[in-house]
C-alpha positions in Angstrom: -118.7 178.1 -136.3 -120.3 176.1 -133.3 -122.5 174.2 -135.9 -119.7 173.5 -138.1 -117.6 172.0 -135.2 -120.6 169.9 -133.9 -121.0 168.6 -137.7 -117.2 167.6 -137.8 -117.5 166.0 -134.6 -120.6 163.8 -134.1 -119.7 160.7 -136.3 -115.6 161.0 -135.4 -116.2 161.0 -131.8 -117.4 157.3 -132.1 -114.2 156.5 -133.9 -111.8 158.1 -131.6 -113.1 156.6 -128.3 -110.9 153.4 -128.6 -107.7 155.8 -129.0 -107.8 157.9 -125.9 -107.8 157.3 -122.3 -111.2 158.0 -120.2 -110.1 161.5 -119.4 -109.5 162.6 -122.9 -113.0 161.0 -123.9 -114.7 164.1 -122.4 -112.9 166.3 -124.8 -114.6 167.4 -128.0 -112.3 167.2 -131.3 -112.7 168.5 -134.7 -111.8 166.2 -137.5 -110.4 167.7 -141.0 -109.9 165.3 -143.8 -107.3 166.1 -146.8 -107.2 164.3 -150.0 -105.7 163.8 -153.1 -106.9 162.2 -156.3 -105.4 161.8 -159.7 -108.4 162.4 -161.9 -106.8 160.5 -164.9 -107.4 162.8 -168.0 -110.1 164.8 -167.0 -110.2 166.5 -170.4 -113.0 168.9 -172.1 -114.0 168.3 -175.8 -112.3 171.5 -177.0 -109.1 172.0 -178.2 -106.7 174.4 -176.1 -104.4 176.1 -178.3 -100.5 175.1 -177.9 -101.7 171.9 -176.0 -101.6 168.3 -177.3 -104.9 167.2 -176.3 -106.1 165.9 -179.9 -106.8 162.5 -178.2 -109.5 163.8 -176.2 -111.5 165.2 -179.0 -114.6 163.9 -180.6 -112.6 162.9 -183.8 -109.5 161.8 -181.3 -108.5 158.4 -180.5 -110.5 158.5 -177.4 -113.5 159.6 -179.5 -114.2 161.9 -176.5 -117.7 163.1 -176.6 -119.8 165.3 -174.7 -121.5 162.1 -173.2 -118.3 160.9 -172.1 -117.2 164.0 -170.6 -120.5 164.3 -168.7 -120.2 161.0 -167.5 -116.5 161.2 -166.5 -117.5 164.6 -164.2 -120.6 162.3 -162.6 -117.8 159.5 -161.7 -115.2 162.2 -160.4 -117.5 163.9 -158.4 -119.1 161.1 -156.9 -115.4 159.8 -155.7 -114.4 163.4 -154.5 -117.8 163.9 -152.5 -117.6 160.5 -150.8 -113.7 160.9 -149.6 -113.3 161.2 -146.1 -116.9 160.5 -145.3 -116.2 157.2 -143.5 -115.3 159.9 -140.3 -116.9 163.0 -141.0 -120.3 163.4 -142.8 -119.4 166.5 -145.0 -116.2 164.7 -146.4 -113.0 166.4 -147.4 -112.0 169.8 -146.3 -109.6 170.1 -149.3 -108.3 167.6 -152.1 -105.6 168.1 -154.2 -106.0 166.8 -157.8 -103.8 166.1 -160.8 -104.3 165.3 -164.6 -106.8 168.0 -165.0 -106.9 170.1 -168.5 -108.1 173.4 -167.5 -110.6 175.7 -165.3 -113.2 174.9 -167.2 -113.0 171.3 -166.4 -112.5 172.4 -162.6 -115.6 174.6 -162.8 -117.7 171.7 -164.6 -116.6 169.3 -161.7 -117.6 171.7 -158.9 -120.8 172.5 -160.4 -121.8 168.6 -160.2 -124.8 168.4 -157.8 -122.8 166.5 -155.0 -119.9 168.8 -154.8 -122.1 172.1 -155.6 -124.4 171.3 -152.6 -121.1 171.7 -150.4 -120.3 174.7 -152.3 -116.9 173.3 -153.6 -114.3 175.9 -154.6 -111.5 175.4 -156.8 -107.7 177.1 -157.2 -105.9 176.6 -160.3 -103.0 178.0 -162.5 -102.5 177.0 -166.1 -99.1 175.2 -166.2 -96.8 174.8 -169.1 -97.3 170.9 -169.4 -97.5 170.1 -173.2 -100.1 167.6 -173.1 -102.2 170.0 -171.1 -102.6 168.5 -167.8 -102.4 170.4 -164.1 -102.6 170.3 -160.8 -105.4 172.0 -158.6 -106.9 172.2 -155.4 -110.6 171.8 -154.7 -111.7 173.1 -151.1 -114.7 173.7 -148.8 -114.7 177.7 -148.1 -116.5 177.2 -145.0 -113.5 175.5 -143.6 -110.5 176.2 -145.5 -109.8 179.9 -146.5 -107.3 180.4 -149.2 -104.6 183.1 -148.7 -102.5 182.5 -151.8 -101.4 180.4 -154.6 -98.3 180.2 -156.8 -97.0 177.5 -159.3 -93.2 176.9 -158.9 -92.0 175.3 -162.1 -90.2 171.6 -162.2 -86.5 173.0 -163.6 -84.8 170.5 -165.9 -81.1 170.4 -165.5 -79.9 168.9 -168.5 -78.9 170.6 -171.5 -80.8 167.9 -173.7 -84.0 168.3 -171.9 -83.8 172.3 -172.1 -83.2 172.3 -175.6 -86.3 169.7 -176.2 -88.3 172.2 -174.3 -89.9 169.5 -172.0 -92.1 171.4 -170.0 -94.1 169.4 -167.4 -96.1 170.3 -164.3 -95.1 172.0 -161.8 -95.5 172.6 -158.1 -98.7 174.3 -157.1 -98.8 175.8 -153.7 -101.9 176.9 -152.0 -101.3 178.5 -148.4 -104.5 178.9 -146.1 -105.9 179.1 -143.1 -107.7 175.8 -141.5 -108.9 175.4 -137.9 -107.3 179.0 -137.3 -104.1 177.8 -138.2 -101.8 178.7 -141.3 -101.5 175.5 -143.7 -99.8 175.3 -147.0 -100.7 172.4 -149.2 -98.5 171.6 -152.2 -99.8 169.6 -155.1 -97.6 167.7 -157.4 -97.5 165.5 -160.2 -93.8 164.4 -160.7 -92.5 163.2 -164.1 -93.7 159.6 -165.4 -91.9 156.8 -165.3 -91.1 156.8 -169.0 -88.5 159.2 -167.8 -85.3 157.9 -165.6 -85.5 158.0 -162.0 -83.3 160.8 -161.4 -86.1 163.4 -162.9 -88.4 162.1 -160.3 -85.5 162.3 -157.5 -84.7 165.9 -158.9 -88.3 166.6 -158.6 -88.3 165.5 -154.8 -85.4 167.6 -154.1 -86.9 170.8 -155.8 -90.3 170.5 -153.7 -88.1 170.0 -150.6 -86.3 173.1 -151.3 -89.8 174.9 -151.6 -91.1 173.3 -148.4 -87.9 174.6 -146.6 -88.0 178.0 -147.9 -91.8 178.2 -146.7 -90.7 177.2 -143.4 -88.2 180.1 -143.6 -90.8 182.2 -144.0 -92.6 181.0 -141.2 -91.7 178.2 -139.1 -95.2 177.5 -137.6 -96.4 177.0 -141.0 -98.0 173.4 -141.3 -97.2 171.8 -144.7 -98.5 168.8 -146.6 -96.9 167.8 -150.0 -99.2 165.6 -152.0 -99.6 164.2 -155.5 -99.1 161.5 -157.9 -95.3 161.0 -157.3 -94.8 158.4 -159.9 -92.9 156.7 -157.4 -93.3 154.8 -154.2 -92.7 155.9 -150.8 -89.5 153.6 -150.8 -87.9 154.8 -153.9 -85.2 157.8 -153.6 -87.4 160.5 -154.8 -89.7 160.2 -151.7 -87.4 158.5 -149.0 -84.0 160.4 -149.7 -84.8 163.6 -152.1 -87.9 164.5 -150.1 -86.8 162.9 -147.0 -90.0 161.2 -146.1 -89.8 158.8 -143.2 -91.8 156.0 -142.6 -92.3 156.3 -138.7 -93.1 159.3 -136.8 -90.1 158.7 -134.4 -87.7 159.0 -137.1 -88.8 162.4 -138.6 -86.4 165.0 -137.7 -86.7 169.0 -138.1 -86.0 168.6 -142.0 -87.8 165.4 -142.7 -91.4 164.8 -143.4 -93.7 161.8 -142.1 -95.0 159.5 -145.1 -97.5 157.3 -143.6 -97.8 155.5 -146.7 -94.4 153.8 -146.5 -95.9 151.0 -144.3 -99.2 150.7 -146.1 -96.9 149.5 -149.0 -94.2 147.7 -147.4 -96.2 146.1 -144.3 -100.0 146.1 -145.5 -98.7 145.2 -149.3 -101.4 147.8 -150.4 -101.4 150.4 -152.8 -103.3 153.0 -155.4 -102.6 151.6 -158.5 -101.5 148.1 -160.3 -99.0 147.3 -162.9 -98.7 143.7 -164.1 -100.9 142.7 -161.2 -98.5 144.3 -158.5 -99.3 147.1 -156.3 -97.3 150.2 -156.7 -98.3 153.5 -154.3 -98.0 156.7 -156.4 -100.3 158.7 -154.6 -99.1 160.1 -151.2 -99.7 162.5 -148.7 -96.3 163.6 -146.7 -96.6 165.7 -143.5 -94.2 168.2 -142.2 -93.0 167.9 -138.4 -95.3 170.6 -137.0 -98.2 168.3 -138.1 -97.2 165.3 -136.1 -97.2 164.4 -132.5 -93.5 162.9 -132.0 -93.6 162.9 -128.1 -97.0 163.1 -127.0 -99.1 161.2 -129.2 -102.3 162.3 -127.5 -101.8 166.3 -127.9 -104.3 167.6 -130.0 -104.0 171.1 -128.8 -103.0 172.2 -132.5 -104.0 170.7 -135.8 -102.0 167.2 -135.9 -102.1 164.1 -138.1 -104.3 161.3 -136.7 -105.2 158.8 -139.1 -104.5 158.0 -143.0 -106.8 155.8 -145.6 -106.6 154.8 -148.9 -110.1 155.3 -150.5 -110.6 151.9 -152.1 -114.4 151.2 -152.4 -115.7 148.2 -154.3 -117.0 150.2 -156.9 -113.8 151.8 -157.7 -112.6 148.3 -158.8 -113.3 146.0 -161.9 -115.5 142.9 -160.8 -115.2 140.7 -164.0 -113.6 140.5 -167.3 -109.9 140.8 -168.4 -109.3 143.3 -165.9 -111.0 142.1 -162.7 -109.7 142.9 -159.7 -107.6 146.0 -161.1 -108.6 149.8 -160.6 -111.7 150.5 -163.0 -110.4 153.3 -165.0 -112.2 155.4 -167.8 -110.7 153.7 -170.8 -108.6 150.2 -170.9 -107.5 148.6 -173.9 -109.2 151.3 -176.1 -112.4 150.2 -174.6 -114.6 152.9 -172.9 -115.3 151.4 -169.4 -117.3 154.1 -168.2 -114.8 154.2 -165.0 -113.2 156.2 -162.6 -109.3 156.6 -162.6 -106.4 154.1 -163.0 -105.6 155.4 -159.4 -107.1 155.4 -156.0 -107.5 158.3 -153.7 -105.7 158.5 -150.5 -106.9 160.7 -147.5 -105.3 162.0 -144.0 -107.3 163.0 -141.1 -106.2 165.8 -138.9 -107.4 166.4 -135.5 -107.9 169.7 -133.3 -109.0 169.7 -129.7 -112.1 172.1 -129.3 -111.6 174.9 -127.0 
């Protein structure tokens, strides 16, 4: 354990120096990056029975061959392995992912050299989405121990939706232990913008109910709700239904802190572009137990410290029609050998070493 803590501290100590008092600089801290990344259609080349994955077959519209699949795995693993390394050499402790087809893809992903070197594992439950994409969690078992997993379904409330059998991604709940504390991560992928905003508002309300239920079971549990919300932090699904607050001082007992609100509103930055304008659909919200509302320098237990949109230059197109846009796998029917149409996000949690 001592080696792990030292490894987590070496680089981070340089970063925190400017944020604490001279007295606090004598303390040692462990930093734990937690991330989220929409993998944009990580499909294998085989058909899954009952799923509409035909576009991602060798004879499908994307002509999804073994060569393209292997390249996608390599590109995704590069990003995943580099997330969080700005402050901690070993990168993220856990990363929620969306738009992955099945456990086979996750196994192939974790077997990529950059992730295998850290013994990355995954947890996943096959969901009901008709297109076949799921949410999952990758994690470093040396630092995060999984206690339990559960998939809570998204529930449609309108009769026409129920009759149409429009099953979609549920809320993937992973309960675990991090830094000797109970932490639960809920990975989401809310309905797309092809659906009306009310569907995402219902999603926000439903995941809030899940969160409240978890806190009823363990009021000390520290909860992160992450995912591709298909809405900005300013939209009702996040700001009202899920009660995501822009500033720590505003967070009440039933609220969540959403650090991405001001990234979009004040910094004018995001995680994906549409018609040249930034959106910030990829978010990680934190429950009150994870934030320092009174003493901002108290890290005696696990607390939020910083956040980051992971926007390395290689994730962008540098020329041509899509110059300046996020470099996705395919655009305009052309395979770009890129990454995803979304940028990843990371939050850094901090805890003082005893």
